[in-house]
Every structure is written in structure tokens, then in C-alpha cells.
N, C-alpha and C positions, 0 to 999 in steps of 0.2 A: 612267604605269605603273599597271595595275589590281591591287589587292590582294584583290579579292573582298569579299563581304559578311562582316561579323563573325559569329562563331558565336553561337547563342542561349545564354543562361544555362541551367544544369542545374536541372531540377526533379524528376527521378526519382533518388532517393538510395538505391535498393535496391542492395545489394552494397558500399556505402561503409562506412568504419569507424565505430565507435560515436561517437567524438568528433566526426566530421564530421556524422553524422546528428543528434546532439543540438543542433547549431547550425542545421541547414538543413531537416531532414525536415518535411514538411507545408506548406512554402512554396508559394504559387501566384503565377503572373505577374500583375502589376497594370499593365494597359496604360494606365490613366488618368494615373498619376503616377510609376510606377516605384519605389514605396516599397521600400527595402531591408529595413526591419523591418516585419513583418506589422502592418497598421493595426488599430485598435480599431473594429469595426463596431458602433455603438450602436443601429442600427435594430432595432426589434422585429419588423418584417415586411419583405417584399421583393416587388417587382413581378414579375409573370409576363408572358411574351411574348405570350400569347394565351389564349383560352378553353380550347383543347385543352391548352396547357402547364399551366394551372391544374389541369385534370382529371387529367392524367397524373401530376403531382406528388403530389396528394392520394391517388391510387390506388396510388402506389408504382411506377408504370410507368417513371418517370424519376427520377433522383436530383437533388438540388439544394436550395436554400433553400426553406423552406415558411413557417416561423415560428420565431422565435428560441427558443421553448420547447423545440424538439427539435433544432434545428441553427442555428448561427450561424457566419459565415465565420471570425471570430477564434477561436472555440472549436474549430472544425474543424482549424485548424493545430495546436493543442495535442493534440487527439485523435490526429491522424495521427502526430505526433512520438512520443508515448508508445507507440503501437502499433508503430512502427518500432523503438524502443529495446528493447521487450520481445519482439520477434519475432512479434507477433500479426498478425491479418488485419484488424483494425479495433478501434476503441475508442469509448466513450461517456463524456463528461465530466459530472460532477455538481457540485452546490454544496458538497458535503463528502464526506469519505471514508465517513462513516456512511451517507449517501444511496446511494453506489455499492454498498456491501456489502448493504444492505437490498434495493435494487432487484435485485441479482443473485440473492439467495435467492428473492425473490418471483417472479422470472421463471421459476424452476425448481420451486417448491413452492406447493401450494395447500392449502386446508383439508383436514385429515385426513392430510396428508403429513408427511414427517420428513426431517431431515438429521443428519449426524454431524460433530462438530468436535473437534479437539484441545482440551484443557482449558486450556492455558497462554496462550491468546490474550488480546488486550487486553480489559480489564475492561468498557470501554464497549460493545464488540462483544458480549460475553457478556450484558450487561444488555439490549441491544436484541433479541438472540435470544430471551431468556426472557420479557421483559416485553411487547414489542410483537408479535412473531411468535406468541408463545404465545396472546395474545388473539385472533389470527386463525385459531387452530386448527392452526398449524404447530409441530411439536415438534422439539426438538434433544436429542441425547445427546452427552455429552462423554467422550472417551477420554483417560484420565490419562497413559498411556504409549504414544506412537505406535509404539514398538518392539514392543509386545505384540500379536501377530497374533490371539490368542484374544480380547483385549478388543475389537478391531475386529469380529471375527466376531459377538460377542455384541451389539454395538451396531447393526449393519446389519440392517434389517428389509425385508420386501417393499415397504413404503410409503416407504422411503428414496429420496431423489431427488438427493442431492449429498453430497460430503465437503468440509469447509472446514478450512484450516490457515493458519499463517503461516510464513514462512521463518525469521525471527529474532523470536521472541515477546518481548513487552515486559511487565514490566521485567526478567525473569530471564535474558535472553540464552541461553535453552536452545534450541539449534538443532534444526530439524526437517530430516530428510533427505527432500526432496521426492520423489526417485525411489522411495523405499520406499513412501511413502503413495500415490504415483501407481500403483504396482503393485497395491496393495490396491484402489484405486478402479477400476482397469481390470478386475481379477478380478470385481468386483461389478457391472461395467458401469454405473458412475456417473461423472459429471463431477467433476473435482477443481478446487476454487476455492482459489487461494493468494493471501493478502495479502502483498505484497512491499514494504510501506511502508518498513520499516527497512533491508532489504538494498538495495533499488532495483536496477534492471537494470544499474547500473554494477558491482555485485558479483555478481549471479546473475540468470539469466533462467529462471524456473521452467518455461516452456513447453518449453525444451530438456531438462528433466528429467521431462517427462510431464504437466505441468499442463494443464488445458483452459481455464481462465478466470483472469485475474489481476485483483486489485483493489488500489487504492492509496488511502490518504489522502494525496493529492498536496499537501495543506496542509503536509506535513512536508518530507522531503528533496527531492522533485521541485521544489517551489516554493522551499524552502530558506532564505527570508529572513524568515519570520515575518510576512509582509505580506498574506497572502491565504488564503482557504479554498477547497478544491477536492477533488474525488475523481474516480476514473476506474475503469471496468471495461474490461478488454482481452479481446477474443475471440481465443482461440488457433486457432480454425478447425479443431480436431482431432476433436472429439467427433462421432460419427455419430448425429445426432438422428433422422434418418429411420429408422434401423434400430431405434430404440426409441420408435416413435410411440405405443405403448400407454402409456408413462410420460410422454412429453413431446409430446402432440399439438400444443401451441402452437408448439413448436420445429420439429416436422415440417412444419407449415404454413408456417413461416418459410423452411424449406429450399426448398419449392416456389416461394416468391415471390422470395427473394433469393439462393438458392444455399447450399450447405453451408458454405462458408468464411466467410460473413458472416451466417449465420442468427441467431446469438445476439446479435451487435452490433445488427442492425437490429430484432430483436424487442424488445430492451431499449429502444432509442431510441423506437420507435413505441408502446410500451405503458407501461413503468415511468416513463421520463423524461417522456413526453408527458402521461400521465395524472396523475402526482403533481406535476409541475412543479418538481422540484428542480434547476433549470437553473443552470448555471455562467454568471455574468455575463461579458460580453466583456472588461471591465476585469480581472477576476480571471484570465481565460484568458490575457490579455496578460502579466500578472505570472508566471503559470505557465510560459509560453513562455520568458520571460527567465530564470527560475530553471533550467530544464532545459538552457539553453545552457552552463552551467558545472557541471553535475552531476558528471561524472567528476573534475573538478579539485577540487571541494569535498569529494567523498567521500574522496579521497586524504588530505586533511588531517584530516577527521573521524576516519577509522579509525586513522591514525598517532597522533594525539593520544590517542585512546581506549585503544589498546593500551599506550602509554607510561604513562598514568595508572593503568590497571588493574594492570599489573605493579608499579608503585610502591605503590599502595594495598594490595596483597596483603601487603606487607612491613611495614605500619604497625601498631604495637601497639594503637592505638585502634580498629582495624578488625577485626571478628570474622571476616568472610568477604567475598569478592568474587564476584559472579555474572557472570563473563565467560568465554565458552566457549573463548577463545583462551589461557587460562592453562594452563601446563604442569601436567598431572596432573588437570585437570578432566574430568568425565564426558564432555563433548563435545569434548575437545581434538582427537581424531582427525578428527571431522567438521569442526571449525573449520579445521583444516589442509587437509583434502582439498577442502572447498567454498570456503573463503575465504582460503586462504593464512595461516591463523592470526589473521586480522583480522576478527572477527565483528561488524562494524558499530560504531556509536558510542553505542548506548543500552544501558546495563547498570546493575546495582544493586550496592550494598554495604551491609553491615550494620555499624553502628557500635556501640561499647560503650555500655552504659547503657540499652538498650531505647528506649522511646518518648521518654524525657527526653533520652537521648543524641542521638537523631535531632533533637529540637527544638533542642538546643544547637548541633549541627553546622550545621543549615540557617540558624539565626538568626545565625551568625557568618560566612556566606559574603558576599563583597563583589564578586567577579567573576562567579561563577555566579549567574544570576538565579533567584529563586524563582518558577517558572512551571510550568504544566501541559503546555505544548507539548513536542514533540520535533522533531529534524531541523532546527533553526534554526542559522544561522551562529554564534549566541551559545550559550554553554554554559548549561545549565539544570539545576535540581535540584528535586526534590519528594519528599514523603513519601507513598507509595502508600496506606498503611494508613488515613490520615485524609483522603485525597482521592480518587484514582481507584478505590480499592477500599473506600471507607467504607461503602457500602451492603451489602457482603457480610458474612455472619456471621463471627464470630471463628473458627469451625471451618473455614469455607471459605477464609478468608484463610490459615490455617495449612496447609491442604492444598495451596494454591497457592504456599506458601513466602513469603507476604507477612508477615514477622515485624515486631514493633513497632519494631525498630531499623533496618529496611530503608529505604534512600534510593535513589531512581532518579536517575541522571545521564544527561543527553544532552550529549555532549561536542561543543563547537563547533570553530571554526577559528582561535581566538585563539592567541597564542604559548603553547606548552605549559608553559614555565617559569612564566608568570604563573598559569596554571590550577593547576599543582602547588603554587605558593606559597599560593594561596587555599585549596586543600584542606588544606594543612599547617596553616595558621592556624586553620581551623575544627576540625581534629582536635586541635590543642593545647588548644582550649577544652573539647573533650569530655574529654580526658585530665585536665585540671585539675578538672573538675566531677564526673567519674564514675570 
């Protein structure tokens, strides 16, 4: 009796659920060995089929491997997976989140040009914008309140080329309504870049809210285990570069070569990534793939633990305030509920009694929370922003950003919440006794 040939495995995951795509998207058939897990391709270069094949690859007439500095089969799986999860048309991976962010800005802005950013973004991003891009003649203006339309109008200039923001800024957990900022960007005919590191596509997909380009420090929640560095820029395939060729001639040319939906991705790949060489290693790409497979599962525990601890901390006498948008009565409570179901990620801050010395006492008495500068790890982490991430800022600027002497940033992991609460309680008892 004939049963016919078996069906081929699926490799096109469009239309499948998020949890399915985070495990499978980007996979390609491997006829040689049938690997079920995408292998690590450590080759720095790849053979071509012919003289013409070599020519066509270098000319961009055909796609495929050229040199690992711009594309590697292992890295490509990670790129396609995050593009799928964010709802983008393509993605480019980098050696770090900072590299992805800087490459994105440099792809859009040149000497004498300008972009606008919300002010409460990560301090390292602010420093890179001012210190390095400033030396290249690219200026930035910061909008203190994204809700203030007049402040946006005052910041946007004829030479402005982009708007930058974050979904959930670090460390203050002050949510940005991406749809509102996207409306401002659209009115100004500018692309909107959104850093979705803390929220991740498991919680929100900014392209669905009007964003044009997504960036991640995938070192954080996407990788998730504190074992690797990586960054990614995702092309939303939405912005009409050709219609704005006067502002973006480089992207208009890319549209002619690669089409509108992949113009930004391919331009970044063949210019910023190829020229600066901030390439993600195949091994780190493999670890990133592994991390993404459990993203939604980990995020459930991260955010449940964080909300539980934020509510508990808000009632502790040794805590002066808690910056967590999901707290009832907070300025962003409505946004947190509407966009995140009241669970605004797992990175937030708290201000302990006693100022700087209170923060010192608190951090020095933690035994489960690790004293570390990372976020998005499976492990819970704590740090004092005023003397670490924001130490290079003036006292006045720290105050304007709400980085007070007693402020401590927490990145809540996936441990048992009772153990985390007990650790915080012990450290707060030390604060109460000393201050």
C-alpha cells in the first residue's frame, strides 16, 4: 500500500503565532546534515559558483553570502527572526545595541544635519549622540515632554532628518505613547526610530503604532541570559524614501536598487555595517537565537515579578518613591494599562530614604540581586545610576532627568518573587536602621 511521499518541513512562518515564530522564524533547510538547530557558521568568507556569481553578488544583483562582515548564515537566522517578531521587512544585526543605534542615525544624517530625541532615553545613548555624533557635525535636540506639541515644533528644523525615542525609557519607566510621536513624525515627514529594548516585541510592536525603524540592544531581553552582546536595527518598510529624495538621496538610491520595503535594511548593511565592521559574531548570533526562543515565556515572569515588587516597594516606609508606570495613580498609569495591561516591563527605579548614603547602604546589603550594570538578564540586578550610568552628567542635568541621589535602578529577573522580596526587605531594613 502506497502512502505517498512525506510532506516537507515548513520554512515560511508568515502568519503563524508569535510564540511559534520566536522558535522557528529564520530557519533554512540544511540538506547536508538536517540540523534541527541552526548551526554556527564560523567561516569568514564563502565560495562563489562562478565568475558571474561573484560579480553579481558584489554588484548587489543577487542576494547571498559575500563576506561575514556584512552577512553570515547564522547571523541571518537571528536577523530574520527579530524582523518577523517586530513585523518588519528585514533586519541588520550588530555587535552591540550602541552600534545598531549609531549606524541607524548615521544612515540618515550627515554633517550639518540634525535629529530630535525624547530626553529620558538611556544615558549611554545620550552620550553617544552628543559626544561622537556631535564631533561628526550631526546635532541633536532633546524634547523633555513628548506630550508637548509646541516643544516638538520648536525642536524640528529644516535640516532635521529623524526622530528618536524609546518605548519604555530606562531607568524611570516613563512610558512613551509611540502612536502620538509617530503622528508628529508623519506630520513633519520624518522617519521615527524607536528603541524597543525594554518592552521587546513580546509586549509591544512599535511598527504597528506608526514607527518606521526599530532598534534593540539585543544584549538585553532578546538574548536574555547575560551571556552575549548584540544589537539589531529592524526596517519597518513603511517610510517613502523615494518621495523625499532631496533629504535622503542615499535611501532613494537604495530604493532603486533593492525596492522600497528593504531599502533601509540593505543600505545599512552595505554601508554602515560593511564600512565600520561592527559585525555580530556567529557564536553570539547563535546565543541570541537561543534567547529569542523563550522570549515570551521569560517576559511573562519578568513583568509579573516586577509588578508584584513595585506594588510592594511603594508601601515600604524606607522607600520615598517608586518609578513604575503601572502603579495606580502614577502619571503614566492610563498609558501603562492601555499599552501594557498595567505591566510596564521589568526595569524601573526606586528612591530610598537617606539619599546617596541610603542608596549605598541598600545596594551593599543585597544578596540575591546582583550589583551589575546590565538589564534584561534572567537574574535580578541593581545599580545606582547617579554614580554609574549617569555619572558623567552634571548635577543639574541629573536633577532634570529625575536621577536623584537616592535613586536605585532595578532590573527584575525570573527568580522566585518571594526570594526577591525578602532580599529587598533585608536591604531596606538596613536602610531604616542606618538612616
